[in-house]
C-alpha positions as a Markdown table, in Angstrom:
| # | Residue | x | y | z |
|---|---|---|---|---|
| 1 | Val | 86.5 | 77.7 | 50.0 |
| 2 | Gln | 86.6 | 73.9 | 50.1 |
| 3 | Thr | 86.0 | 72.1 | 46.8 |
| 4 | Cys | 83.7 | 69.1 | 47.6 |
| 5 | Ala | 82.6 | 66.4 | 45.3 |
| 6 | Leu | 78.8 | 66.1 | 45.5 |
| 7 | Pro | 77.9 | 63.0 | 47.5 |
| 8 | Ile | 76.0 | 60.1 | 45.9 |
| 9 | Trp | 73.6 | 60.3 | 48.8 |
| 10 | Leu | 72.9 | 62.2 | 52.0 |
| 11 | Leu | 71.1 | 61.0 | 55.1 |
| 12 | Asp | 68.5 | 63.4 | 56.5 |
| 13 | Lys | 68.6 | 62.5 | 60.2 |
| 14 | Arg | 65.5 | 64.5 | 61.1 |
| 15 | Leu | 63.3 | 62.6 | 58.6 |
| 16 | Gly | 65.3 | 59.4 | 58.6 |
| 17 | Lys | 65.4 | 59.5 | 54.8 |
| 18 | Val | 68.2 | 59.1 | 52.3 |
| 19 | Ala | 68.4 | 61.6 | 49.4 |
| 20 | Asp | 69.9 | 59.7 | 46.4 |
| 21 | Phe | 71.9 | 61.8 | 43.9 |
| 22 | Ser | 73.4 | 58.9 | 42.0 |
| 23 | Arg | 71.6 | 59.8 | 38.8 |
| 24 | Arg | 72.3 | 63.5 | 39.0 |
| 25 | Gly | 74.7 | 64.4 | 36.2 |
| 26 | Gly | 76.2 | 67.5 | 34.7 |
| 27 | Val | 77.8 | 68.9 | 37.9 |
| 28 | Leu | 81.0 | 70.6 | 36.7 |
| 29 | Tyr | 82.1 | 72.0 | 40.1 |
| 30 | Ser | 80.9 | 72.1 | 43.7 |
| 31 | Ala | 82.2 | 73.7 | 46.9 |
| 32 | Ile | 81.2 | 74.9 | 50.3 |
| 33 | Leu | 82.2 | 78.5 | 51.3 |
| 34 | Ala | 82.0 | 79.6 | 54.9 |
| 35 | Pro | 83.2 | 82.5 | 57.0 |
| 36 | Ser | 86.6 | 82.2 | 58.6 |
| 37 | Thr | 84.9 | 81.9 | 62.0 |
| 38 | Ala | 83.0 | 78.8 | 61.0 |
| 39 | Pro | 83.9 | 75.4 | 62.5 |
| 40 | Pro | 85.7 | 72.9 | 60.2 |
| 41 | Trp | 82.8 | 70.5 | 60.2 |
| 42 | Val | 80.7 | 72.8 | 58.0 |
| 43 | Phe | 82.7 | 71.6 | 55.0 |
| 44 | Asn | 81.2 | 68.2 | 55.3 |
| 45 | Arg | 77.8 | 68.3 | 53.5 |
| 46 | Gln | 76.3 | 65.5 | 55.6 |
| 47 | Arg | 77.1 | 67.3 | 58.9 |
| 48 | Leu | 76.4 | 70.8 | 57.6 |
| 49 | Trp | 72.8 | 70.2 | 56.3 |
| 50 | Asn | 71.9 | 68.0 | 59.3 |
| 51 | Ala | 73.2 | 70.7 | 61.6 |
| 52 | Val | 71.1 | 73.3 | 59.6 |
| 53 | Glu | 68.0 | 71.1 | 60.1 |
| 54 | Gly | 68.9 | 70.5 | 63.8 |
| 55 | Ala | 69.1 | 74.2 | 64.5 |
| 56 | Glu | 65.4 | 74.7 | 63.7 |
| 57 | Lys | 62.6 | 74.1 | 66.2 |
| 58 | Arg | 59.6 | 74.4 | 64.0 |
| 59 | Arg | 58.6 | 71.8 | 61.4 |
| 60 | Asp | 57.9 | 74.5 | 58.8 |
| 61 | Ser | 61.1 | 76.5 | 59.3 |
| 62 | Gln | 63.0 | 77.9 | 56.3 |
| 63 | Val | 66.4 | 76.2 | 56.6 |
| 64 | Ala | 68.0 | 77.6 | 53.4 |
| 65 | Arg | 67.4 | 79.8 | 50.4 |
| 66 | Glu | 68.5 | 79.0 | 46.9 |
| 67 | Ile | 69.7 | 81.4 | 44.3 |
| 68 | Gln | 70.2 | 80.3 | 40.7 |
| 69 | Val | 72.5 | 82.4 | 38.4 |
| 70 | Ser | 73.3 | 82.1 | 34.7 |
| 71 | Leu | 77.0 | 82.0 | 34.0 |
| 72 | Pro | 78.5 | 83.6 | 30.9 |
| 73 | His | 79.0 | 80.9 | 28.2 |
| 74 | Glu | 81.8 | 83.0 | 26.7 |
| 75 | Leu | 84.0 | 82.3 | 29.8 |
| 76 | Ser | 85.9 | 79.1 | 30.6 |
| 77 | Leu | 84.9 | 76.9 | 33.6 |
| 78 | Asp | 87.8 | 78.3 | 35.6 |
| 79 | Ala | 86.7 | 81.9 | 34.9 |
| 80 | Asn | 83.1 | 81.1 | 35.8 |
| 81 | Arg | 84.3 | 79.3 | 39.0 |
| 82 | Asn | 86.3 | 82.4 | 40.0 |
| 83 | Leu | 83.3 | 84.6 | 39.2 |
| 84 | Leu | 80.9 | 82.5 | 41.3 |
| 85 | Asn | 83.3 | 82.2 | 44.2 |
| 86 | Gly | 84.1 | 85.9 | 44.2 |
| 87 | Phe | 80.4 | 86.8 | 44.3 |
| 88 | Val | 79.5 | 84.2 | 46.9 |
| 89 | Arg | 82.5 | 85.2 | 49.1 |
| 90 | Arg | 80.7 | 88.5 | 49.8 |
| 91 | Leu | 77.6 | 86.7 | 51.0 |
| 92 | Val | 79.6 | 84.4 | 53.1 |
| 93 | Asp | 81.5 | 87.3 | 54.7 |
| 94 | Asp | 78.1 | 88.4 | 55.9 |
| 95 | Gly | 77.9 | 85.3 | 58.1 |
| 96 | Met | 76.1 | 82.7 | 56.0 |
| 97 | Ile | 77.4 | 79.4 | 54.6 |
| 98 | Ala | 77.0 | 78.7 | 50.8 |
| 99 | Asp | 76.9 | 75.3 | 49.1 |
| 100 | Val | 77.5 | 76.0 | 45.4 |
| 101 | Ala | 77.4 | 73.9 | 42.3 |
| 102 | Ile | 78.0 | 74.7 | 38.7 |
| 103 | His | 75.9 | 72.7 | 36.3 |
| 104 | Ala | 76.2 | 72.1 | 32.6 |
| 105 | Ala | 73.2 | 72.8 | 30.4 |
| 106 | His | 70.4 | 70.2 | 30.8 |
| 107 | Ser | 70.2 | 67.5 | 28.1 |
| 108 | Gly | 68.3 | 68.8 | 25.1 |
| 109 | Ser | 68.5 | 72.4 | 26.1 |
| 110 | Asp | 70.6 | 75.3 | 24.9 |
| 111 | Glu | 74.2 | 74.2 | 25.5 |
| 112 | Arg | 75.1 | 77.7 | 26.5 |
| 113 | Asn | 72.9 | 77.4 | 29.6 |
| 114 | Val | 75.7 | 76.8 | 32.1 |
| 115 | His | 74.4 | 77.9 | 35.5 |
| 116 | Ala | 75.0 | 77.7 | 39.2 |
| 117 | His | 72.9 | 76.9 | 42.2 |
| 118 | Ile | 73.8 | 78.6 | 45.4 |
| 119 | Leu | 72.2 | 77.2 | 48.6 |
| 120 | Leu | 72.6 | 79.6 | 51.5 |
| 121 | Thr | 71.9 | 79.0 | 55.2 |
| 122 | Thr | 69.3 | 81.2 | 56.9 |
| 123 | Arg | 71.3 | 81.3 | 60.1 |
| 124 | Gln | 74.6 | 82.9 | 60.8 |
| 125 | Ile | 77.5 | 80.7 | 61.8 |
| 126 | Cys | 80.2 | 81.1 | 64.4 |
| 127 | Arg | 82.8 | 78.8 | 65.9 |
| 128 | Asp | 80.2 | 77.4 | 68.3 |
| 129 | Gly | 77.6 | 76.7 | 65.7 |
| 130 | Phe | 74.6 | 78.4 | 64.3 |
| 131 | Leu | 73.2 | 81.7 | 65.7 |
| 132 | Gly | 69.9 | 83.4 | 65.0 |
| 133 | Lys | 68.4 | 84.1 | 61.6 |
| 134 | Asp | 69.3 | 87.3 | 59.9 |
| 135 | Arg | 65.9 | 88.4 | 58.6 |
| 136 | Arg | 67.6 | 91.0 | 56.3 |
| 137 | Trp | 68.6 | 88.2 | 54.0 |
| 138 | Asn | 65.0 | 87.6 | 53.0 |
| 139 | Gln | 64.1 | 91.2 | 52.2 |
| 140 | Arg | 63.3 | 92.3 | 48.7 |
| 141 | Asp | 65.9 | 95.1 | 48.9 |
| 142 | Thr | 68.5 | 92.6 | 49.8 |
| 143 | Leu | 67.6 | 90.5 | 46.7 |
| 144 | Glu | 67.8 | 93.5 | 44.5 |
| 145 | Thr | 71.2 | 94.4 | 46.0 |
| 146 | Trp | 72.5 | 90.9 | 45.3 |
| 147 | Arg | 71.2 | 91.0 | 41.7 |
| 148 | Ala | 73.0 | 94.3 | 41.1 |
| 149 | Glu | 76.2 | 92.9 | 42.7 |
| 150 | Trp | 75.9 | 89.8 | 40.5 |
| 151 | Ala | 75.7 | 92.0 | 37.4 |
| 152 | Leu | 78.8 | 93.9 | 38.5 |
| 153 | His | 80.7 | 90.7 | 39.1 |
| 154 | Val | 79.7 | 89.2 | 35.7 |
| 155 | Asn | 80.5 | 92.4 | 33.8 |
| 156 | Ala | 83.9 | 92.6 | 35.5 |
| 157 | Ala | 84.6 | 89.0 | 34.6 |
| 158 | Leu | 83.5 | 89.6 | 31.0 |
| 159 | Glu | 85.8 | 92.6 | 30.8 |
| 160 | Leu | 88.7 | 90.6 | 32.2 |
| 161 | Gly | 88.0 | 87.9 | 29.7 |
| 162 | Gln | 88.0 | 90.5 | 26.9 |
| 163 | Val | 84.3 | 89.8 | 26.0 |
| 164 | Glu | 82.3 | 92.7 | 24.8 |
| 165 | Ser | 78.9 | 91.5 | 26.0 |
| 166 | Arg | 77.5 | 92.9 | 29.3 |
| 167 | Val | 74.5 | 92.0 | 31.5 |
| 168 | Asp | 72.0 | 94.1 | 33.2 |
| 169 | His | 70.2 | 92.9 | 36.3 |
| 170 | Arg | 67.1 | 95.0 | 35.8 |
| 171 | Ser | 63.9 | 93.8 | 34.1 |
| 172 | Tyr | 62.9 | 94.9 | 30.7 |
| 173 | Ala | 60.2 | 97.1 | 32.2 |
| 174 | Ala | 62.7 | 98.8 | 34.5 |
| 175 | Arg | 64.9 | 99.5 | 31.5 |
| 176 | Gly | 62.0 | 100.9 | 29.5 |
| 177 | Ile | 62.0 | 97.9 | 27.0 |
| 178 | Asp | 58.6 | 96.9 | 25.7 |
| 179 | Arg | 58.6 | 93.1 | 25.3 |
């Protein structure tokens, strides 16, 4: 895990465009997590995301997937950071790179809506660069497994924080709740 301040801008070399993040606020934490076999340059966002784009041959290729998770407002920022990194570490150990950011609640919304964005590469990484895509990562069963694992991580963090609340990853319908 390398903690990385979010850049004010990123240059997309493929499109020749600059993404301006100077007005983006509310980022409480950001980091890049990668497997131990990844080269050191992956911890530089500029190089990482340009390399991700460069690994693709088709214009319409999927270069990343995003997962958004709600973080327990009952826990401190440090506890939520540990929770997020612990969960993402499992995904990274499977060969992908994760660019994570914890955000405060948006202005004018429920102040308890602290959440995280997890941007995951679609290709595995090794010391020499990107390998092929792992198609398992886009399967519905994989998403359901990740959701269940996230609930387990959250509930363990809540228990550790001596918070009585618990979460369930299943929909109301799956739990037999008529809403």
